[in-house]
N, C-alpha and C positions, 0 to 999 in steps of 0.2 A: 503494500499498499504506500503511497503518498502521504506526507504530513508537512505542512508548514510550522516552522519554530520561530517563534520571537523572543529573545532572550538567551544569550549563549553563554552564560557565566558559569559558575561551579557546577550548576546542575543541568542546564539546558544545553550546553555543548556535548556533553556526555550522554545526553537522553538521544541526541541526533546520532552520536558514534554507535550507541548499542543498537537502534533502529538500523542503522546502516549495516551492522555487522550481521543481522537477521536478515537481510534481502530487501529490506524497504528502502524507499527513496525519500528525501528533505529537500526543502526549500527554506533557507534560514537567511534572519537578519538580527542585526545588533547595530546598536548606535557606535559600538568598539568595532571598525572594519578590520583589524587584527583578528578579533574572533572569527570573522566570516572567512577571511582567506585562509587562516587554518583548516577549517571544515570544508571549504572548496577543494583544498590539497587532498583530503581524504574522500570526496566524492561527492559532498552537497552541491546544490545549486545556491549560490550567493547571489542576493538581493540587495538593491540600494536604498529601498525605503518600502512602507508597507502595501502602496497600491502596486508595486513591483511584485510582491511577494504572492499577493492575491492574482494576479494576472498569471502568474507562473505554476498555479495549482491547477488540477484536473477538478472537474466537477462531480459529485458533490466535495465540496472543499472541505477540509479540517485544518485547524489553525491552533497550535499548542502556543499559548503565553506563559512564559516563564520568567516573570519578573517579580520584584518586591511589591508585596501587599501595598493597597492603597492607591494613591495618585496614579503611579506609573502603569498599574495594571487597569486602572479604572479608565484612565485616559485612552489606552491602546484598544480597549475593549470597545469603548466607544466610537473610535476610528474605525475599526474594524466592520462595526456594524453598519456603518454607511458604505463599505466597499464591498462587502459579501453579498450573495445572492440567495433567496430563500431556498432551504435545503442544506444550506452551509451548516458548518458547525464551530464552534469557538469552544476550546479547551482551556480552561485556567489551572495550571499545574503548581502555583505558587501556594504560600500561607494565606489564604484570603479568609475573611469572616464569613461564616457560613450564611449569616443573615443578608451580606451583599450576593452571595450565589442567588437565594431565593428573588430577591429583587431583580437581579440581571436576566434571571432564567425567563421571567415574567414580561419584562421588556422585550429581550429578544426575541420571545414566542410570537409577540406581536408582529414582528417584520419576518416571520417566517423563519428565523435562525434557532439551531439546536444550541443548548449551552449544557456544557459538562465540566463540573468541578472533580479534581483528581488530587485529593490529598496524597503526595508524593514523600516517601521516607528512603532514604538511601545514601543522602548526601554525596560527598565526593566518592564513594565507593561505588556509586550506582553502576557506572560503565562495567566494572568487573563482578559485582554481586547481583546486580539487577536491583530493581526499585519496588517496595513494597506499596500497592498503590490502593488506596480506598476512594471508591468512585460514585459520584452523585450524576444524576440525570434520568433521563427517560429510557427506559428497557431496550426500545428498539435500536437507538443511536448508539447506546454503548455496547450493543451486540454487533453492529456495524463494524465500529471501529475496534472489535475484539482483537484481531492480528496485531494491530499494534500494541494493546496492552500486554497480549500475550508474550510479546517479545522483549517489551520492557521490564517484565516480572522477572524474579529470581528463578521460577521455577520450582521443581519439589527437592531437588539438590539431594542431598545425602540426610536429609532431617527425617527421622523415622514418623512414621504415619502415626496420627493420634488415635490410641486404642479405642475401639468402639463406636469411633465417628461415623455418623451415617447422614450423606447429604448427596443430593441430586447434582449439586453444584460443584464442579471440580476446581473453580477458581480460586477458591480460599488456600486451598493445599499448593497451588502455584504462586502464591504471593499477591493477589489482587482479588478485591471483590465488588460486584455493584451493591454498594450500602443502601441506595434507596433513591428518593428523587432528588431534584437540585439542590444543593446545601447538604445533604447526607455525606457526601465524601468527605469535605472538609471539615464537617461538625466531627466525623469518628477521628479524623486526623488531628482536630485540635485536642479531643480528650488523649489522644495517644500521646501529644507532646506535653500536655498537663503531667500525665503519669512519668514521662520521661523526666521532666525538672525533678518529680519526686524521688526517682530511683538515683538519680545524680547527685542528689544533694544527701542521701544516704549514705552513698558511697564517700561523697566529699567529708561528711562530719565524722564518719568512721575512720578515715585515713588521718585527718586532724588528730584524733585520740591517739590513734596509734604514734604519730610522728611527735607529739608532746609528751609521750610517755617518759622523757627524759628530762622533764621540766626539773628546775631547782626548787619549786613549788612543793615537790613532793619529798617525804623522807627517802634518804640515799638508798636503802634497800629495795625501795619500791620502783626506782628508777630504771627502766631499760630502753637502751639504744637500740631501737627495732630497725630491721633493714625493710622499709616498706616496700621497696619495689620487689623484694624477695617474697613479701607476704601476697602482694599482689599475684605474682607469679604462680604461686602455690594454691592459690584461691581460683586461680583459672582451670584447675584440674582435678576435677571431682568433686568440688565444693558445689554447695546448692546455691551460692550466689554467683557463680560462673555466668557470664554473660559477655554480649560484644561491648557493652560500656566498661567491662572490667577488663577486657583485653585493650581498650583503647588507655586506660588507666595505666595498665602495665607497661605498654609500650612508652608512653610519657615518661613514665619514672624509670625505665631504663635508660633512656636517652638525656634525661636531665633530671637526677634524683632530687634536686631541691626545688625543683619547677623554677628556677631563676629566669627563665624566660617568660614567665606569665605573670602578670599584676595582680590578680587575684580580683580584678573589678570584672564582674559577669553580668553579659547584656544579655537581653530577651528579645524574642521574636515578637512578641504580642500575644501568643496563642495562650501561654500561662494564664495570663490575666483574663483571657475569653473564656477559659476553662472555669476559672472560679466565678465570673459573671454566670455562666450557663448553671453551675451548681445553685448559686444564689437565687436563679429563676426558678430551679426545678426543687429549693428548699432540700437540697442533698449536703451532707455536711461533709467535707473535705479538708480536715484538719493537716493532712500530710503534703496536700497538694498547695495549699493556700501558703503554708509556712515555707515550703521550697522557694515558692515564687517571692515571698517577702525577703528569704534570705539573700535572693539575688540582688534586690534593692539595697538591701544593707551593705552587701560586697562593695559598693562603688563608693562608700565612705573608708571602709577599714576591712582590706582583703587579709584573709588568712591563708594558710596552707591547704585547709578544706577548700576553698574559692579557687586557688591556683588548680586544685583537681579538677573543678568545673570546668574552669577556663581551657585546660588541658583536653578534656573530655570534648567540649566545643569543636576546638581545633581539630580534634581527632576525627569525628564523623561529619562534620560541616564545614570545615576549612575556615571557620569563625576565628578571625585574628582579633584577640581583647588587647587594649593597651599594655606593652610591655614596659618594664622598669627601664628607665634611662641611666 
């Protein structure tokens, strides 16, 4: 199949590459012409602007927008809505608020356009590992675009099948789902990211306790000079807390044991806040998730070793660069 892709940064460019590796064709655009040139050298068709991208696609067209949430995505979709024709599809693969998806789908439907929201997880490793995708939109359009989603997804790999699982839909086992109507995909991804905040915070706090066990505040016979890099490594092997986040933590500690390359000031994408807002709207208590978000806010005033763990994890899975010490 053919796909237009707008936004060729950390994830968008690799989405194009993974599709081409699986036999699909891509027409690509980014304001950074170097990103376009790199992909053209690898087989993409590069264009100079959005009208040229639309003109370069076969009908019915499908355009994947992979831009920061907010004005960049909103403005691009508004422009596309004037260029595309009935039957064409706009896909938002960024971290958009699901309420915006619901609004956009309604507006675009009035013009005969389809709108699909894809919560996309995989970060800078997606080219190699594939992308876990949570998809919202009408079932017919999602099914028509399934070859693209299947190519981007991780596939079953070597993960054991879940015991006693019964389902007529194979997609979840292959790393992607049709979650429901417009907005459902980004809603599921939003909660995914809220949980991610909590898991990262738990690792960060635990490693902070390990690292400070040699503190002079403690009686001398209770001080341990623990090798946190070795602890991360041993937990990766057979422990119930083993995970990709722990793998990333072990990688960071192995290369920079004191994490001097990280300031400990931890940013957030907004989805943690949206998760808390959803919990409040639904009257669901989420003390772990809310505390993990507030910890990020607090980190921007006084970073700890645990905050550096968070920064290292964010860099590991998403290439997010926090401000480093000077």
